Structure formats: C-alpha cells, structure tokens
C-alpha positions as CSV (number, residue, x, y, z in Angstrom):
1,M,0.0,0.0,0.0
2,S,1.4,3.4,-1.0
3,T,1.9,6.3,1.3
4,K,1.9,10.0,0.2
5,L,5.1,11.8,1.2
6,D,4.7,15.6,0.8
7,I,8.0,17.5,1.0
8,F,8.1,21.2,1.7
9,S,11.5,22.7,0.7
10,D,13.3,25.5,-1.0
11,P,16.1,24.7,-3.6
12,V,18.4,27.3,-1.9
13,C,18.0,25.6,1.5
14,P,21.2,23.6,2.4
15,W,19.4,21.4,4.9
16,C,16.8,20.6,2.2
17,Y,19.6,19.6,-0.1
18,I,21.1,17.4,2.7
19,G,17.7,16.1,3.7
20,K,16.8,15.0,0.2
21,A,20.1,13.2,-0.1
22,R,19.6,11.3,3.2
23,L,16.1,10.3,2.2
24,E,17.3,9.1,-1.2
25,R,20.0,7.0,0.5
26,A,17.3,5.3,2.6
27,L,15.1,4.8,-0.5
28,E,18.0,3.1,-2.3
29,Q,18.2,0.6,0.6
30,R,14.5,0.0,0.5
31,P,13.7,-0.1,-3.2
32,D,10.2,-1.4,-2.4
33,H,9.4,1.7,-0.2
34,P,5.8,2.8,-0.1
35,F,6.3,6.5,-0.8
36,I,4.6,8.5,-3.5
37,I,6.6,11.8,-3.3
38,E,5.4,15.3,-4.2
39,W,7.4,18.5,-3.7
40,H,5.8,21.7,-2.4
41,P,6.9,25.3,-2.2
42,F,8.4,27.1,0.8
43,M,10.4,30.2,0.1
44,L,13.1,31.0,2.6
45,A,13.1,34.6,1.3
46,P,9.6,35.3,-0.2
47,D,10.4,39.0,-0.5
48,M,13.7,38.5,-2.4
49,P,13.7,40.8,-5.4
50,P,13.4,38.9,-8.8
51,E,17.1,39.6,-9.6
52,G,18.3,38.1,-6.3
53,M,21.0,39.6,-4.1
54,D,24.8,39.3,-3.7
55,R,25.0,36.2,-1.5
56,R,27.6,37.6,0.9
57,E,25.5,40.7,1.5
58,Y,22.4,38.6,2.0
59,L,23.9,36.2,4.5
60,Q,25.5,39.0,6.5
61,A,22.3,41.0,6.6
62,K,20.4,37.9,7.8
63,F,23.0,36.3,10.1
64,G,25.5,39.0,11.0
65,A,29.3,39.2,10.8
66,P,31.3,37.0,8.4
67,E,32.6,34.9,11.4
68,Q,29.0,34.1,12.3
69,V,28.1,33.1,8.8
70,A,31.2,30.9,8.6
71,K,30.2,29.2,11.9
72,L,26.8,28.4,10.5
73,H,28.4,26.8,7.5
74,V,30.4,24.3,9.6
75,P,27.6,21.8,10.3
76,I,26.4,22.1,6.7
77,L,29.9,21.3,5.4
78,E,30.3,18.4,7.8
79,A,26.9,16.9,6.8
80,C,27.7,17.2,3.1
81,E,31.1,15.6,3.6
82,E,29.6,12.7,5.6
83,I,27.1,11.8,2.9
84,G,29.4,12.6,0.0
85,L,27.4,15.6,-1.4
86,P,29.3,18.2,-3.5
87,L,29.1,21.7,-2.1
88,A,30.7,24.5,-4.0
89,L,30.3,27.5,-1.6
90,E,33.0,29.4,-3.4
91,K,31.0,29.4,-6.6
92,M,27.8,30.6,-5.1
93,E,27.8,34.4,-5.8
94,R,24.1,35.2,-5.9
95,N,21.2,34.4,-3.5
96,P,18.4,34.0,-6.0
97,S,14.7,34.5,-5.7
98,T,13.2,31.0,-5.9
99,L,9.7,32.0,-7.0
100,N,10.4,30.9,-10.6
101,A,12.2,27.8,-9.5
102,H,9.1,26.8,-7.6
103,R,6.9,27.5,-10.6
104,L,9.1,25.2,-12.6
105,I,8.8,22.5,-10.0
106,H,5.1,22.9,-10.1
107,W,5.0,22.6,-13.9
108,A,7.3,19.6,-13.8
109,G,5.0,17.9,-11.5
110,L,2.2,18.2,-14.0
111,E,4.4,16.4,-16.5
112,G,5.7,13.7,-14.2
113,R,9.2,15.3,-14.2
114,Q,9.3,16.7,-10.7
115,H,12.1,14.6,-9.2
116,A,14.4,15.4,-12.1
117,V,13.8,19.1,-11.9
118,V,14.1,19.3,-8.1
119,S,17.4,17.3,-8.3
120,A,18.7,19.5,-11.0
121,L,17.9,22.7,-9.1
122,F,19.7,21.5,-6.0
123,R,22.7,20.4,-8.1
124,A,22.8,23.6,-10.0
125,N,22.7,25.8,-6.9
126,F,24.9,23.8,-4.5
127,A,27.3,21.8,-6.6
128,E,27.7,24.1,-9.6
129,G,27.1,27.5,-8.1
130,R,24.7,28.5,-10.9
131,D,22.0,31.2,-10.3
132,I,18.7,29.3,-10.3
133,G,16.8,32.6,-10.4
134,D,18.2,33.1,-13.9
135,R,15.7,32.5,-16.7
136,E,18.2,30.7,-19.0
137,V,19.5,28.4,-16.1
138,L,15.9,27.4,-15.4
139,L,15.2,26.8,-19.1
140,D,18.3,24.6,-19.4
141,I,17.2,22.6,-16.4
142,A,13.7,22.3,-17.8
143,E,14.9,21.1,-21.2
144,A,17.4,18.6,-19.7
145,A,14.5,17.1,-17.6
146,G,12.5,16.6,-20.8
147,L,10.2,19.6,-20.6
148,D,9.4,21.7,-23.7
149,R,11.8,24.6,-23.5
150,A,9.7,27.0,-25.6
151,M,6.6,26.3,-23.5
152,I,8.4,26.9,-20.2
153,A,9.9,30.1,-21.6
154,R,6.4,31.3,-22.4
155,L,5.2,30.4,-18.9
156,L,8.2,32.1,-17.2
157,D,7.5,35.3,-19.3
158,S,3.9,35.3,-17.9
159,D,2.4,35.5,-14.4
160,A,1.3,31.9,-14.7
161,D,0.9,30.3,-11.2
162,V,2.7,33.1,-9.4
163,A,-0.3,33.7,-7.2
164,E,-0.7,29.9,-6.6
165,I,2.9,29.5,-5.5
166,R,2.7,32.5,-3.2
167,A,-0.6,31.2,-1.8
168,R,0.7,27.7,-1.1
169,D,3.8,29.2,0.6
170,A,1.6,31.4,2.7
171,D,-0.8,28.6,3.5
172,I,1.8,26.2,4.9
173,R,3.3,29.0,7.0
174,A,-0.2,29.7,8.4
175,R,-0.4,26.0,9.3
176,G,2.7,26.4,11.4
177,L,5.6,25.4,9.3
178,R,8.5,27.7,10.2
179,G,11.4,26.0,8.5
180,V,12.3,23.4,5.9
181,P,12.7,20.7,5.0
182,G,9.3,19.5,6.3
183,F,7.9,16.1,5.5
184,L,4.2,15.2,5.8
185,L,3.6,11.5,5.9
186,G,0.2,10.2,4.8
187,R,-1.2,13.6,5.3
188,Q,-1.0,13.0,9.1
189,Y,2.5,12.8,10.5
190,V,5.1,15.5,10.3
191,L,8.9,15.1,10.3
192,S,10.9,18.3,10.4
193,G,14.5,18.8,9.4
194,A,17.1,16.8,7.5
195,Q,16.3,13.4,9.1
196,P,19.1,10.8,9.3
197,V,19.1,7.8,6.9
198,E,18.4,5.5,9.9
199,T,15.2,7.5,10.8
200,W,13.9,7.0,7.3
201,L,14.7,3.3,7.3
202,D,12.8,2.9,10.5
203,V,9.8,4.9,9.1
204,I,9.7,2.8,6.0
205,D,10.0,-0.5,7.9
206,Q,7.2,0.6,10.3
207,I,4.9,1.5,7.4
208,T,5.7,-1.7,5.6
209,A,5.0,-3.8,8.7
210,A,1.8,-2.1,9.4
211,S,0.5,-2.7,5.9
212,Q,1.1,-6.5,6.0
C-alpha cells in the first residue's frame, strides 16, 4: 500500500539539499518503499527581489558578521562531507529569488518530471554555483528534464501560477511550518529537518510492517 510523502522545501536551502540526499540513501536501501513523493513550495526569502542579491551581503544581513556566517556553514559542510554531497560555496555568488524555480517544480509535477527538476535545481545551486533565479538556467534545467523549453519560456514570461505558489507558501506557513525541510507522511504525521538515513529506514519499515 502506497503512502503519500509531501515534501516542503526550497532549492536554496542547504538542509533541504542534505535532507533530500539522506532520504534518497534510505530509498536506495528500501527499493520497495511505499512512498509517492510530491514536492511543495516554501520560500526562505519570499520577499527576495526577482534579480536576487549578492550572496555575501544577503547572509551578513540575515545572520551577522562573516565569522557568524562561517560558523553556520560548519555543520552544513560536515553533513555534506559525511554523505558525499558536493558543495561549492566558493562558486555561489548570488542568492536568488526561488519563485520561478518553484513555478518550474510545479509545472514539472504536471508532466511527471518533478524529481528530475528538483534534483537539477539543487545540483545547479549547491554543486555548480549557478544562479537558479536566472531564466536561462531554469530553461536549461527544464529542457534537460524533458520539458518543452519554448513552452516553459512562455510560462516564465507570464504570471502563470505566481499567485498559486505564493498562496501555497503562505498557507503552509499559516499552518505552522517555520522552516524546511518539512515532511508530511500520509497527510497525518510531520517530520521536520534533515532526518538521518536511519530514521527514514525505521519509518519505511514501520509503514511496511503495518500494511502487512
């Protein structure tokens, strides 16, 4: 019996990047897992201007002095190293608006390409240091995932689903989600944060046992 796994995340969130990788490691060990996964929008900076901001300026405005920012990066670097995730902080020059990235994830879901697009967005941002707020970067990701580049270009140049993404982001905040990643299991049980691989294995085994 399948179980819906709704994931709330932002492709510029490092713990979402780590949490996704840990979940995938568990799924690799349980190929018969029951999850049907759907990704949902949560914008860490919903008021970010469309062109984004210099990343260093953004982080210092949000977290303080460079030493404090560096301190916050330590557990992220350690977690990425532990799981073998590439992290190219030195290449990350812009902190983008993710509104259009979330629109692309939404459209990809309609075409059954959501996983490929989400993975490519995380990889582009964290491993390649590309600006995922940039229209051409998003079009490259869409095309590589099998979406129609011209169609996505037309959608990006319009206001299609802007209101929906903002409404969904506001709705989940109103329900109490304050940070991501957030995982909703079977529309009932909430897991918050980048859960360890072992936790996911336990969850999968419990669901499997309960359905037998």
